[in-house]
C-alpha positions in Angstrom: 31.0 21.2 -28.0 31.7 17.8 -29.6 32.6 14.7 -27.8 35.5 12.7 -29.0 36.4 9.2 -28.4 39.7 8.1 -28.0 40.9 7.4 -31.5 39.8 10.6 -32.5 41.6 12.4 -29.9 44.7 10.4 -30.5 44.5 11.8 -34.3 44.0 15.3 -33.3 47.2 15.1 -31.2 49.1 13.7 -34.2 47.5 16.6 -36.3 48.3 19.2 -33.9 52.0 18.3 -33.7 52.4 18.3 -37.3 50.5 21.7 -37.4 52.7 23.2 -34.7 55.9 21.7 -36.3 55.1 23.4 -39.8 53.4 26.7 -38.6 54.6 27.2 -34.9 51.3 26.9 -33.2 48.0 24.8 -33.4 44.4 25.3 -32.3 44.1 23.9 -28.8 41.9 20.9 -28.1 39.1 23.1 -26.6 38.9 25.5 -29.4 35.3 25.7 -30.2 35.9 25.9 -34.2 38.7 23.2 -33.8 38.0 20.9 -36.8 37.0 24.0 -38.9 40.4 25.4 -37.8 42.1 22.2 -38.7 40.6 22.2 -42.4 42.0 25.8 -42.7 45.4 24.4 -42.1 44.9 21.8 -44.4 44.6 24.4 -47.2 47.7 26.2 -46.3 49.9 23.2 -45.2 52.7 22.3 -48.2 53.4 19.1 -46.1 51.7 16.1 -47.9 52.0 14.2 -44.5 50.1 16.9 -42.6 47.4 16.9 -45.2 47.1 13.1 -45.1 46.9 13.1 -41.5 44.1 15.6 -41.6 42.6 13.8 -44.0 42.5 10.7 -42.0 41.2 12.5 -38.8 38.2 14.0 -40.9 37.5 10.4 -42.2 37.3 9.2 -38.6 35.1 12.1 -37.4 32.7 11.3 -40.2 30.2 13.9 -41.9 30.1 16.7 -42.7 33.9 16.8 -42.0 35.2 14.2 -44.6 33.0 16.0 -47.2 34.3 19.2 -46.5 37.9 18.0 -46.5 37.2 16.5 -50.1 35.6 19.7 -51.1 38.6 21.6 -50.1 41.0 19.2 -51.8 39.4 17.8 -55.0 41.5 15.5 -57.2 42.9 16.8 -60.1 
């Protein structure tokens, strides 16, 4: 299990609230594949703000998550 600092936990809470608002529920903080699950929601989300919040989270978490987000959402 990854150890997250306060900034990452704060961003996770914002992302989870946005996912819950859009999809009705979000993965719990203790979910073993939390970041992977959040990446999947980023591909299903129709909300630009949610996607932006997830992108910012992945940037703060760092590699390989930032690269994985970019691979899933290439610029046109």
